[in-house]
C-alpha positions as CSV (number, residue, x, y, z in Angstrom):
1,X,70.3,2.0,45.5
2,X,67.3,0.9,43.7
3,X,67.0,4.4,42.2
4,X,70.6,4.4,41.0
5,X,69.9,1.0,39.3
6,X,66.7,2.4,37.7
7,X,68.5,5.6,36.4
8,X,71.3,3.5,35.0
9,X,68.9,1.2,33.3
10,X,67.1,4.3,31.8
11,X,70.4,5.9,30.7
12,X,71.4,2.5,29.0
13,X,68.1,2.3,27.2
14,X,68.3,5.9,26.1
15,X,71.9,5.6,24.9
16,X,71.0,2.3,22.9
17,X,68.0,4.1,21.4
18,X,69.7,7.2,20.2
19,X,72.8,5.5,18.8
20,X,70.8,2.8,17.3
21,X,68.8,5.5,15.5
22,X,72.1,7.2,14.5
23,X,73.4,3.9,12.9
24,X,70.1,3.3,11.2
25,X,70.1,6.7,9.7
26,X,73.7,6.5,8.8
27,X,73.3,3.0,7.2
28,X,70.3,4.3,5.1
29,X,72.1,7.3,4.1
30,X,75.3,5.6,3.1
31,X,73.3,3.0,1.2
32,X,71.5,5.8,-0.8
33,X,74.8,7.4,-1.7
34,X,76.6,4.2,-2.2
35,X,78.4,5.6,-5.2
36,X,79.9,8.3,-3.3
37,X,81.1,6.2,-0.2
38,X,84.4,4.9,-1.5
39,X,85.4,8.4,-2.4
40,X,84.6,9.7,1.1
41,X,86.3,6.8,2.7
42,X,89.3,7.3,0.4
43,X,89.6,11.0,1.3
44,X,90.7,10.1,4.8
45,X,93.8,8.4,3.3
46,X,94.0,5.9,6.0
47,X,93.4,2.8,4.1
48,X,95.4,1.3,1.2
49,X,93.6,1.9,-2.0
50,X,92.6,-1.8,-2.4
51,X,90.8,-1.7,1.0
52,X,88.5,1.3,0.2
53,X,86.0,-0.5,-1.8
54,X,85.5,-3.4,0.6
55,X,85.4,-1.0,3.5
56,X,82.6,1.0,1.7
57,X,80.8,-2.3,1.1
58,X,80.8,-3.3,4.6
59,X,80.0,-0.2,6.5
60,X,76.4,0.2,5.6
61,X,75.3,-3.3,6.4
62,X,77.6,-3.3,9.6
63,X,75.9,0.0,10.7
64,X,72.4,-1.6,10.0
65,X,73.3,-4.8,12.0
66,X,74.4,-2.6,14.9
67,X,71.3,-0.5,14.6
68,X,69.0,-3.5,14.7
69,X,70.8,-4.9,17.7
70,X,70.9,-1.8,19.8
71,X,67.3,-1.0,19.1
72,X,66.2,-4.5,20.0
73,X,67.9,-4.4,23.4
74,X,68.8,-8.0,23.4
75,X,70.9,-7.8,26.5
76,X,74.1,-8.9,25.2
77,X,77.1,-6.4,25.3
78,X,78.6,-7.2,22.0
79,X,76.5,-4.6,19.9
80,X,77.4,-1.8,22.4
81,X,81.1,-2.8,22.4
82,X,81.0,-3.0,18.6
83,X,79.2,0.4,18.4
84,X,81.7,1.9,20.7
85,X,84.7,0.6,18.8
86,X,83.1,2.0,15.6
87,X,82.4,5.3,16.8
88,X,86.1,5.5,18.3
89,X,87.4,4.4,14.9
90,X,85.5,7.3,13.2
91,X,86.7,9.7,15.9
92,X,90.3,8.5,15.5
93,X,90.2,8.8,11.7
94,X,88.7,12.4,12.1
95,X,91.5,13.3,14.7
96,X,94.3,11.8,12.5
97,X,93.3,14.0,9.5
98,X,92.6,17.1,11.7
99,X,96.1,16.6,13.0
100,X,97.5,16.5,9.5
101,X,95.6,19.7,8.7
102,X,93.1,17.9,6.4
103,X,89.9,19.5,7.6
104,X,88.5,20.4,4.2
105,X,87.4,17.0,3.6
106,X,83.6,15.7,4.2
107,X,83.2,13.6,7.3
108,X,80.8,11.3,5.6
109,X,78.6,11.2,8.6
110,X,75.5,13.3,7.5
111,X,73.2,13.5,4.6
112,X,74.8,13.8,1.2
113,X,73.7,17.5,0.9
114,X,75.2,18.4,4.3
115,X,79.0,19.2,3.8
116,X,80.3,18.7,7.1
117,X,84.1,19.3,7.1
118,X,86.3,17.6,9.8
119,X,86.4,19.4,13.1
120,X,87.1,18.9,16.9
121,X,83.2,19.2,17.6
122,X,82.6,16.4,15.2
123,X,85.3,14.2,16.8
124,X,84.1,15.1,20.2
125,X,80.5,14.2,19.2
126,X,81.5,10.8,18.4
127,X,83.2,10.5,21.7
128,X,80.0,11.5,23.4
129,X,78.0,9.0,21.5
130,X,80.3,6.3,22.5
131,X,80.1,7.5,26.1
132,X,76.1,7.1,25.8
133,X,76.5,3.5,25.4
134,X,78.8,3.0,28.5
135,X,75.8,2.5,31.0
136,X,74.7,-0.4,28.8
137,X,77.8,-2.3,29.7
138,X,76.8,-2.5,33.3
139,X,74.4,-5.2,34.3
140,X,71.3,-3.9,35.3
141,X,67.7,-4.9,36.1
142,X,64.7,-4.7,33.8
143,X,63.2,-1.2,33.5
144,X,59.6,-0.8,34.6
145,X,57.3,0.5,31.8
146,X,57.1,4.0,33.0
147,X,60.8,4.3,33.2
148,X,61.1,2.7,29.8
149,X,58.9,5.2,28.1
150,X,60.9,8.0,29.8
151,X,64.2,6.3,28.4
152,X,62.6,6.0,24.9
153,X,61.5,9.7,25.0
154,X,65.2,10.6,26.2
155,X,66.7,8.6,23.5
156,X,64.5,10.0,20.7
157,X,65.4,13.6,22.2
158,X,69.2,12.8,22.0
159,X,68.7,11.7,18.5
160,X,66.9,14.9,17.7
161,X,69.8,16.9,19.2
162,X,72.3,14.9,17.2
163,X,70.3,15.9,14.1
164,X,70.3,19.6,15.1
165,X,74.1,19.4,15.9
166,X,74.7,18.0,12.4
167,X,72.6,20.9,10.7
168,X,74.4,23.6,12.7
169,X,77.9,22.0,12.2
170,X,77.2,22.1,8.3
171,X,76.5,25.7,8.3
172,X,79.2,27.9,7.0
173,X,81.3,29.4,9.8
174,X,80.6,32.9,8.8
175,X,76.7,32.5,8.8
176,X,76.5,30.4,12.1
177,X,76.0,33.3,14.5
178,X,75.0,36.1,12.2
């Protein structure tokens, strides 16, 4: 049973590190492209026009706050719950637009130079990221240093896989497997 607890603790740490880095990266990218963000949010056509600019103003600081809290591993579940909710909100917004046939719009989840159109894989990616945080919701013991180093390495590895996924997903469909 001690092994299961250690594995769960490692999975929680890896998930927090991965998603924390993703939110940190997203917050920085959105802040750098702050002039484009209201247009990206408005393209989803889910918010009334008067809410688009405030949403664009709140999103980067919210992502930054969640990143700091997830990476600091403070032991409270609210950052994980908020991050899961935000990822589910993003996935839901994508799914609604995909169902409407509006797949041509940029998801707004990558670097501004990567045009990532809405797709089912992007929606699934957000659900997987939310699932990575689920082990954090289970109370667990502290992680011994060797296991913590392994969890950090796993979190960084997941983050690198996320970046690779984004690059591959941004490739034009015709060139992906040529």
